C-alpha positions in Angstrom: 0.0 0.0 0.0 1.2 3.5 -0.9 0.4 6.7 0.8 -1.0 9.3 -1.8 -1.3 13.1 -1.3 -3.8 15.0 -3.4 -3.5 18.9 -3.8 -6.1 20.9 -5.3 -7.6 24.4 -5.5 -10.9 26.3 -4.9 -12.8 25.1 -7.9 -15.5 22.4 -8.5 -14.2 21.9 -12.1 -10.8 20.8 -10.8 -11.8 18.7 -7.8 -14.7 16.8 -9.3 -12.7 15.0 -12.0 -10.3 13.6 -9.2 -13.1 12.1 -7.0 -13.4 9.0 -9.0 -9.7 8.4 -9.1 -9.5 8.9 -5.3 -12.3 6.5 -4.6 -10.8 3.8 -7.0 -7.2 4.2 -5.4 -8.6 3.8 -2.0 -10.6 0.7 -3.2 -7.4 -0.8 -4.5 -5.8 -0.4 -1.0 -3.9 3.1 -1.3 -4.2 5.4 1.6 -5.2 8.9 0.3 -4.9 12.5 2.0 -6.4 15.3 0.2 -5.5 18.9 0.7 -8.2 21.3 -0.5 -10.3 24.3 0.6 -12.9 23.8 3.4 -16.1 24.0 1.1 -15.1 20.8 -0.6 -14.6 18.7 2.7 -17.9 16.9 2.4 -17.5 15.5 -1.1 -13.8 14.5 -0.5 -14.7 12.7 2.7 -17.4 10.8 0.9 -14.6 9.2 -1.2 -12.9 7.7 1.9 -10.0 10.1 1.8 -8.6 11.9 4.8 -9.3 15.6 4.4 -6.8 18.6 5.3 -8.0 22.1 4.9 -5.7 23.9 2.6 -6.5 27.7 1.8 -3.3 29.4 1.0 -3.6 29.7 -2.7 -3.5 33.0 -4.2 -3.3 36.7 -3.2 -4.7 39.5 -5.4 -3.7 40.7 -8.9 -1.6 44.0 -8.8 -2.1 46.9 -11.1 1.2 46.3 -12.9 0.3 42.8 -13.9 -0.2 42.3 -17.5 -3.2 40.4 -18.7 -3.0 36.7 -19.9 -0.1 34.4 -19.4 2.4 36.7 -17.9 -0.1 38.3 -15.5 -1.0 34.7 -14.4 2.6 33.9 -13.8 3.2 37.0 -11.6 0.1 36.1 -9.7 1.4 32.5 -9.2 4.9 33.7 -8.1 3.4 35.9 -5.4 1.6 32.9 -3.9 4.6 30.4 -4.1 6.0 30.7 -0.7 2.7 30.6 1.2 1.2 27.8 -0.8 4.4 25.6 -0.4 4.9 26.7 3.3 1.3 25.5 4.2 1.5 22.4 2.2 4.8 21.4 4.0 3.3 22.3 7.4 0.3 20.1 6.7 2.4 17.1 5.6 5.4 17.5 7.8 5.2 14.4 9.9 4.3 12.0 7.1 5.9 10.3 4.1 4.2 10.1 0.9 4.9 7.9 -2.1 3.4 10.1 -4.7 1.5 13.4 -5.0 -1.4 13.9 -7.5 -1.5 17.7 -8.0 -3.7 20.0 -10.2 -2.0 21.2 -13.3 -3.2 24.8 -12.7 -3.5 25.1 -8.9 -0.5 25.6 -6.5 3.0 24.4 -7.0 2.3 20.6 -7.1 5.5 19.7 -9.0 7.7 21.6 -6.6 5.9 20.3 -3.4 6.3 16.7 -4.7 10.1 17.3 -5.2 10.3 18.7 -1.5 8.4 15.8 -0.2 10.7 13.3 -2.4 7.6 11.8 -3.9 6.6 11.0 -7.5 4.7 13.8 -9.1 1.4 13.0 -11.0 -0.1 15.9 -12.6 -4.1 16.2 -13.0 -5.3 18.1 -16.0 -9.0 18.9 -15.5 -9.1 20.5 -18.9 -7.1 20.2 -22.1 -3.5 19.8 -21.7 -2.0 23.3 -22.3 -0.1 24.0 -25.6 2.7 26.5 -24.6 4.1 28.7 -27.3 5.8 32.0 -27.7 2.6 33.8 -28.6 1.5 33.6 -25.0 4.2 35.9 -23.7 3.7 38.9 -26.1 6.3 40.6 -28.1 6.2 44.3 -26.8 8.8 46.0 -24.7 6.8 45.7 -21.5 6.0 42.2 -21.9 9.7 41.4 -22.6 10.7 43.3 -19.4 8.2 41.4 -17.3 9.1 38.1 -18.8 12.8 38.8 -17.7 11.6 39.6 -14.1 9.6 36.3 -14.1 12.7 34.3 -15.2 14.7 35.9 -12.3 12.0 35.1 -9.8 11.8 31.6 -11.0 15.6 31.2 -10.7 15.4 32.4 -7.1 12.6 30.0 -6.5 14.5 27.2 -7.9 17.6 28.1 -5.7 15.4 28.5 -2.5 13.8 25.1 -2.8 16.6 23.2 -4.5 14.6 22.5 -7.6 16.8 21.8 -10.8 16.9 24.8 -13.0 16.7 22.3 -16.1 13.1 21.5 -15.0 11.9 25.1 -14.4 9.3 24.7 -17.1 7.9 21.6 -15.5 7.7 23.6 -12.3 5.8 26.4 -14.0 3.2 24.2 -15.7 3.2 21.5 -12.9 4.2 18.8 -15.4 4.7 15.5 -13.6 6.4 12.3 -14.2 2.8 11.1 -15.3 0.2 13.5 -16.6 -3.4 12.6 -16.5 -5.7 14.5 -18.9 -9.5 13.9 -18.5 -10.3 13.9 -22.0 -9.7 11.6 -25.2 -6.9 11.8 -27.6 -9.4 12.8 -30.3 -10.9 15.6 -28.4 -7.5 17.1 -27.2 -6.4 19.9 -29.6 -2.8 19.3 -31.0 -2.5 15.8 -29.5 0.7 15.3 -31.5 2.5 18.0 -29.5 2.6 15.9 -26.3 5.1 13.2 -25.1 4.5 9.8 -23.8 4.1 11.0 -20.3 0.6 12.4 -21.1 -2.3 9.9 -20.9 -5.8 10.9 -22.0 -8.1 9.0 -19.9 -11.4 10.5 -20.6 -13.8 12.2 -18.2 -14.1 10.8 -14.8 -17.9 9.9 -14.7 -19.0 8.7 -11.3 -22.4 8.7 -9.7 -22.7 11.9 -7.3 -23.8 11.1 -3.9 -24.9 14.6 -3.3 -27.1 14.8 -6.5 -30.4 16.8 -5.7 -34.0 15.3 -6.3 -35.7 16.1 -9.6 -39.2 15.8 -11.1 -38.4 13.3 -13.8 -42.0 12.9 -14.9 -42.0 16.4 -16.3 -39.5 15.4 -18.9 -41.6 12.6 -20.4 -43.1 13.0 -23.8 -41.2 16.1 -25.1 -37.9 17.2 -26.5 -35.9 18.8 -23.8 -33.1 21.2 -23.2 -30.8 21.7 -20.4 -29.3 25.2 -19.6 -26.6 25.8 -16.9 -23.9 28.3 -16.5 -21.8 26.3 -14.0 -21.1 27.1 -10.3 -19.1 30.4 -10.6 -20.7 32.9 -12.9 -24.2 31.7 -12.6 -25.9 34.9 -11.2 -26.8 36.3 -14.8 -30.4 37.5 -14.4 -30.5 39.0 -17.9 -29.4 35.8 -19.6 -32.0 33.7 -17.8 -34.7 36.2 -18.8 -33.3 36.1 -22.4 -33.8 32.3 -22.2 -37.4 32.8 -21.0 -38.1 35.1 -23.9 -36.4 32.8 -26.4 -38.1 29.5 -25.4 -41.5 30.5 -23.9 -43.3 29.6 -27.2 -41.1 26.7 -28.4 -42.2 23.1 -28.0 -39.5 22.1 -25.7 -39.3 21.3 -21.8 -36.5 23.5 -20.4 -34.6 22.6 -17.4 -32.5 25.5 -16.0 -30.0 25.3 -13.2 -29.6 28.7 -11.8 -27.3 28.1 -8.8 -27.7 29.7 -5.3 -26.6 33.2 -6.0 -30.0 34.1 -7.4 -33.5 32.9 -6.4 -36.3 31.9 -8.8 -38.5 34.5 -7.1 -36.0 37.2 -8.4 -36.7 36.1 -12.0 -39.7 37.5 -13.8 -41.9 35.9 -16.4 -40.9 32.3 -15.9 -42.7 30.4 -18.7 -44.7 27.2 -18.0 -42.4 25.0 -19.9 -39.4 25.8 -17.6 -38.2 23.9 -14.7 -36.0 26.0 -12.6 -33.8 24.5 -9.8 -30.7 25.8 -7.8 -28.8 22.7 -8.7 -29.9 19.8 -11.0 -28.5 16.3 -11.2 -26.6 16.9 -14.3 -25.4 13.6 -15.2 -28.8 12.0 -15.1 -30.4 15.0 -16.9 -27.9 14.6 -19.8 -29.0 11.0 -20.4 -32.5 12.5 -21.2 -32.2 15.8 -23.0 -31.6 16.8 -26.7 -29.4 19.8 -26.2 -27.2 21.5 -23.6 -26.7 25.2 -23.4 -23.7 25.7 -21.3 -20.8 28.0 -20.2 -18.3 25.7 -21.7 -16.7 24.3 -18.6 -14.7 21.3 -19.6 -16.5 19.0 -17.1 -19.9 20.1 -18.4 -18.9 19.8 -22.1 -17.3 16.4 -21.6 -20.4 15.0 -19.6 -22.6 16.2 -22.5 -20.5 14.6 -25.2 -20.1 11.5 -23.1 -23.9 11.2 -23.4 -23.8 12.2 -27.2 -25.6 15.5 -26.5 -24.9 18.5 -28.9 -24.1 21.8 -27.4 -24.6 25.6 -27.6 -21.5 27.0 -25.7 -21.5 30.5 -24.3 -17.9 30.8 -22.9 -17.5 33.2 -20.1 -13.7 32.9 -18.9 -10.7 30.7 -18.3 -10.4 27.8 -20.6 -14.1 28.0 -21.8 -13.3 29.9 -25.1 -10.8 27.1 -26.1 -13.5 24.3 -25.1 -16.1 26.1 -27.2 -13.9 26.5 -30.2 -13.2 22.9 -30.1 -16.8 21.9 -29.8 -17.6 24.0 -32.9 -14.5 22.8 -34.8 -15.6 19.2 -34.4 -19.1 20.0 -35.4 -20.7 19.1 -32.0 -22.5 22.5 -31.5 -22.2 26.2 -32.0 -20.4 28.9 -30.0 -22.0 32.2 -29.0 -20.4 35.1 -27.1 -22.3 36.2 -24.1 -22.9 39.5 -26.0 -24.3 37.5 -28.9 -26.6 35.4 -26.7 -29.9 37.5 -27.2 -33.2 35.9 -27.2 -33.3 35.9 -30.9 -29.9 34.5 -31.3 -30.6 31.7 -28.7 -33.8 30.7 -30.6 -32.0 30.6 -33.9 -29.0 28.5 -32.5 -31.4 26.0 -30.9 -33.5 25.6 -34.0 -30.2 25.2 -35.9 -28.6 22.5 -33.8 -31.8 20.5 -33.2 -32.9 20.4 -36.7 -29.6 19.4 -38.1 -28.6 15.6 -37.4 -25.0 16.3 -38.1 -24.6 17.8 -34.6 -25.9 14.8 -32.9 -23.7 12.4 -35.1 -20.6 14.4 -34.5 -21.3 14.6 -30.8 -21.7 10.7 -30.7 -18.4 10.4 -32.5 -16.6 12.3 -29.8 -18.7 10.7 -27.2 -17.5 7.1 -28.2 -13.9 8.4 -27.9 -14.6 9.7 -24.4 -16.3 6.5 -23.3 -13.6 4.4 -24.7 -10.8 6.2 -23.1 -11.2 4.4 -19.8 -12.1 7.1 -17.3 -10.9 7.0 -13.6 -10.5 3.2 -13.7 -7.8 3.6 -16.5 -6.2 6.5 -14.6 -6.0 4.1 -11.5 -4.5 1.4 -13.6 -1.8 3.8 -14.8 -0.9 5.2 -11.5 -0.7 1.7 -9.8 1.4 0.5 -12.7 3.7 3.3 -12.6 4.2 3.2 -8.7 4.9 -0.6 -8.9 7.5 0.1 -11.6 9.4 2.7 -9.6 
């Protein structure tokens, strides 16, 4: 039996894909300790893992930070010492065989190095393609890039991390890199080496799934709408959906989160079912279309069930995910500004009436189902640890 440390940050979309793997590793006899922020204690403890509260992630952006990649790097560098210090404090008296860390949160590769443990990176979205266009070419970008390089060298020296592996430290690349998508859905698959394993989405039954009036979905085509868990307080968007679909022959399930109440929304049509949270995995087995913000988990779960999409990306990796959906013919992309009632109605008509979207979604779905999921991820992890 090995002792395993998981490290993750304050986001459902990064923690949820790991839960199936955690449960499976424990089932196979591994001991798992999970470092994460307090709100995720319940769902992590349901897997059987030990939970340690870990909140030292990021400070605040500063006015001098550039947008995009360079700004993100400065942001991460300011957090390095506090993240690393708290992680080491929480694990000071224990020895771990390997560390499974998120590819975007924290300093997982460096923490694994300090713990003298094998580093495994968990990619909850597409594996990142890094190129020179991300750093900009203007004078200000060049100056900030040089500052970042110097800070990285100081960080390497402070923690004894090999300078030759600085890029691994920046992007949390591990000895093994698990990516929760298929090779087909991953853009630019050819750019990734043999340490990257595309295991597909981690689809597990959610113990905390809410109740739902299933009988109301019988006998009609249906659409599911959700903006995820972070930016789901968009009253004007919800009311645009009411206007768009009130007279259409569809049953609409809309998940609105807990930042806005149904009573705050006006003119809810009779063909809408509004819930703070909906049992998404079960709903996706029954609906004909998903209107989503484009979070990787949501998109993967839809395609896993062959459901075409209308994607309205809001932030982070969502524009990349939306573009890939459109590129493969699994749906259409609208900006938030474009998502008027008229545009939403037209997009829904276009996707539902064109069987090609359903066929293409099924093609991607088959690759996701065949990728192996959390059980293949566990197979890979167990095989690697036995070989080392």
